[in-house]
N, C-alpha and C positions, 0 to 999 in steps of 0.2 A: 511648638506643637498648633497643628492650623485641625481645626474641626470644622472646615465648612463641611455643609450638606449640601451632596449633587445631586442628589434627589428627593430633594421633600414630600414629605406625606401631605396632603392638602387636606386642613379642616373641612368639617360636613361645611359646605354652602362656601368655601374660598378659598384662598390659595395659603399657603406656610408663610407668613411673614418674620419670620425669626431669623438671625443671620448665621450663627449657630446653633448646635443642641447645647438643652440646657438637661441636667442630672439633679434630681431632689439633693436637697442637704437641709436637712432640718436639725440647729443648734441656735443658740442666745450671740445676739449682735448688741456689742454696744455701738451709737452712732453722736459724733456733736456735729455741730452745723460750725462749718470753717469762722474763724474770729471776723472777717470781713463781712459776713452776709448775717451774724447776731441782730445786730442791729434793725435788720428788716424784718425777722421773723422771732413774734414775740413768744417763749414759752417759758413753761415755771421751772422746769426744769433742765440743767444744763446739758446731762445726758439721756438719752432714748436709748432706752432697753425696748428691743423686738425682736422678733425670729424669722430664720432663714426658709428661706421656701427652698429656691432650687438655686443654683450656679454656672456659668457658663464659661468662659475663656473673653470673653467680654464685659462680666456685669455678676450681678445676685441680685433675684426675690425675695421681696423681705416683707412681711408682715410688722406695721409700725402703729401704735395708738396716739399716733397724733399726725396729721393731711399736712407732707410738707412738697410745697408746689413744684414744679418742673422748674432744673438751673438750679434747685439749692444744694451747693456742694457742702458735702461730709464727711471725716475724717472716720471713719470705723475698724472697728475689730472687732474678730472673729476668732477661737480656740484655734489652735492648729491640733489639739488632740481628736478632733472629729477628720482629719487628713491624715491622720494613723502617724503625723509626726513626733519622735520622741522626746524632743526640748519640751513640750507643753508651754510655747507660748504663745504669743497672737498674731495671725494673720491680718495685719494692718494696711490699710489703705483710702486711700482719698480716691470717692464717688464722686456723683452729681446724678439726681435726681431727675431721671427723662419721663417719667409717667407713673400716674400714683389715682387708684380711685379706690370706692367704699370696695374692700375682701366680702364678696356674697357667703350668707350665714354666718357672717363673723363681726362685731361689734369698732374693728380697725379697717386700716386700709393696706394697703396691699402696693409697694412701690418697685419701679423698676429702678434699681440703681447703677449707673453703667462705671468703670474705671477710669480713673483720670491719671491718676499713678498708683503706681504699687512695684515695690521690688521686686526683681527675678525670682530669691529666694521662693518667694510670695506664691509668685508666679507659677512655677514650678510646680511647687504642691497642690497648687491647685487643677496645673496641667496633668500630673499624676491621679488624682481623685477622678478627673474625665475619662480619662485614658481607662482606666480601671472599672469605672461602672458602665463607661458607652459600650464595653464590648459584651 
């Protein structure tokens, strides 16, 4: 399912820059830096616990307690319960950090993570969630 915006609403003082619409999604997310990149990023904990902000067909916005630079590849999991799944498993995906900055009014960072690899089953859960929340 394609969620392209045909007539995006411009932000004050500029044009809308998002390729697809996002919808709010507030839940816990567990992230691990991919094995190939662990030597390049020094962290005290192997698993990073964050909180999602929003989601689209292309990726997810996340509040993260540590800064991760652009290009870092992550293995991540979100509980499927938030999507209304009955089996209570995890929506797992591989993503790459596309941008990061200090989150306004918070002590953590806001990361934009783009999906690189996601199972069709999980993409269908996201598509259904978006369809329900965009209408």
